[in-house]
N, C-alpha and C positions, 0 to 999 in steps of 0.2 A: 595533852598529858594523860588524861584520864582515858583516852581513846586507845593510846599506847599500852597502857596498864591492862585494859580489857582485852586488847588484842594478844597480849603476851600470856594472860590466863586462858583464852581461848585456844591458842597455838599449843600451850603446854598441855591442856586437856587433850587436844587432839594426837599430839606427839607421844604423851604418856600412854594414851589408849593404843596407839599404834605399837609402842614398846611392849606392852602387855600381850597384844595379838601376836607378836613374834614369838614369844616364849611359850614352850608347851606347858600344859598343866595349869594348876591353879597357883595364883601367887597371893600369899597373905599381906596384903598391902592395902591401906586405905585409899580412897578416891582422893583425899587431900594430898596424900604423899605422892600419889600418880601424877597429879597436876604439878606439884613442886618439882618433882624429878623431871617431867616433861618441860617444864619452864627452863630449869638448869640445862638439860640436854639441848633445848633449842638455842640458848644462849652460846653454849660451848661449840654447837655446829655452826653457829654464825661466825664466832671467832675463828675456828678452824679453816672453814671454807673461805671466809672473806679476808681475814687479816694474814694468816700463815700461807695459805695456797693462792690466794689472790683471786678466787672464783668471784665473777661478777656476772650476774644475771642480765646481761646487755641485750639480750634478745627479747627481753619482756616476757609476759606470761607467768606462768607458775614456776617458781624457783624449785623444782623437784629435787635437786641435790640437797637443799637444806633440810627439806621434809625426811629424805631417805636417812642421810646421816644423823638427823635429829632422832629419828625412831630407833635406829641402831643403838645410839648413845643412851636413850632412855631405857632400852632393854637391858644394857649393861648396868645401868643405874639401878634398875629394879632388882636385878640379880644380886648387885653389891648390897643393896639395902636389905634384902632378904636374908643374905649371909650374916650380916652385921647384927640383925635384930633376932636372929634364929635363937631358940631357947634350947635347942637340943645340944647335947654335950658329945 
């Protein structure tokens, strides 16, 4: 159980960081929110690829599609978070 939680936090950190790297310029978002958005993006990517599209990494190795889709979703989440919390009018 604790290993799963630690794994989700580490995956969220990596996916959140990849999401930030995809976006040009500076994002005004904390590291904690980057991790949270990365964890959510990772879970949504798993749901989309596994449950909805039936993707199964049956070949073994690294499941690259989960990381790619997760990073794209994290980038979208970071953009959405930035627009929601923006103080400009």
